[in-house]
C-alpha positions as a Markdown table, in Angstrom:
| # | Residue | x | y | z |
|---|---|---|---|---|
| 1 | Met | -11.9 | 14.4 | 1.8 |
| 2 | Asp | -13.8 | 12.6 | 4.3 |
| 3 | Glu | -12.9 | 9.1 | 6.3 |
| 4 | Gly | -13.8 | 6.2 | 4.2 |
| 5 | Asp | -13.6 | 8.2 | 0.7 |
| 6 | Leu | -11.6 | 6.7 | -2.1 |
| 7 | Leu | -8.2 | 8.9 | -3.3 |
| 8 | Val | -6.8 | 7.7 | -6.7 |
| 9 | Ile | -3.0 | 8.6 | -7.9 |
| 10 | Cys | -3.0 | 8.2 | -11.6 |
| 11 | Ser | 0.6 | 8.3 | -11.7 |
| 12 | Ser | 3.2 | 8.4 | -8.9 |
| 13 | Gly | 6.2 | 8.2 | -10.6 |
| 14 | Ala | 9.4 | 7.0 | -8.7 |
| 15 | Tyr | 6.7 | 6.7 | -5.6 |
| 16 | Gly | 5.3 | 3.4 | -6.4 |
| 17 | Phe | 5.9 | 0.0 | -4.6 |
| 18 | Ser | 9.0 | -0.8 | -6.3 |
| 19 | Met | 10.8 | 2.3 | -4.2 |
| 20 | Ser | 8.3 | 2.5 | -1.0 |
| 21 | Ser | 9.9 | 1.6 | 2.3 |
| 22 | Asn | 9.2 | 1.1 | 5.8 |
| 23 | Tyr | 11.2 | 4.5 | 6.7 |
| 24 | Asn | 9.8 | 5.9 | 10.1 |
| 25 | Ala | 7.7 | 2.5 | 10.7 |
| 26 | Arg | 5.3 | 3.2 | 7.6 |
| 27 | Leu | 3.5 | 0.8 | 6.4 |
| 28 | Lys | 2.9 | 0.2 | 2.6 |
| 29 | Ala | -0.4 | 1.4 | 0.9 |
| 30 | Pro | -2.4 | -1.1 | -0.8 |
| 31 | Glu | -2.2 | -1.2 | -4.9 |
| 32 | Val | -5.4 | -1.5 | -7.0 |
| 33 | Leu | -5.5 | -2.3 | -11.0 |
| 34 | Val | -8.2 | -0.3 | -12.7 |
| 35 | Lys | -8.6 | -2.0 | -16.3 |
| 36 | Asn | -11.9 | -1.1 | -18.4 |
| 37 | Gly | -13.7 | 0.4 | -15.2 |
| 38 | Lys | -13.0 | -2.5 | -12.8 |
| 39 | Ala | -11.0 | -2.5 | -10.1 |
| 40 | Lys | -8.8 | -5.7 | -8.5 |
| 41 | Leu | -6.3 | -5.5 | -5.2 |
| 42 | Ile | -3.0 | -6.6 | -6.7 |
| 43 | Arg | -0.9 | -6.0 | -3.3 |
| 44 | Ala | -2.8 | -5.6 | 0.2 |
| 45 | Arg | -2.4 | -2.8 | 2.7 |
| 46 | Glu | 0.7 | -3.8 | 4.9 |
| 47 | Thr | -0.6 | -4.7 | 8.5 |
| 48 | Phe | 1.9 | -3.5 | 11.8 |
| 49 | Glu | 2.2 | -7.7 | 11.9 |
| 50 | Asp | 3.9 | -7.5 | 8.5 |
| 51 | Leu | 6.3 | -5.0 | 9.7 |
| 52 | Ile | 7.4 | -6.5 | 12.9 |
| 53 | Tyr | 7.4 | -9.9 | 11.7 |
| 54 | Lys | 11.0 | -10.4 | 11.5 |
| 55 | Glu | 11.6 | -9.0 | 15.2 |
| 56 | Leu | 9.2 | -11.7 | 16.9 |
| 57 | Asp | 10.7 | -14.7 | 18.4 |
| 58 | Leu | 8.7 | -17.4 | 16.8 |
């Protein structure tokens, strides 16, 4: 694979979003639904700001 290539994981078992965490400060991956050959982003990629927002003194 090269940077910018797309990787499709059709079945992730227990490793989907419902079992994801930020262990070791890993950001959660985006989720894309593919139906009838059309792709739709259903959960955006987590950002570093998403990870630390509770730590910020706002």
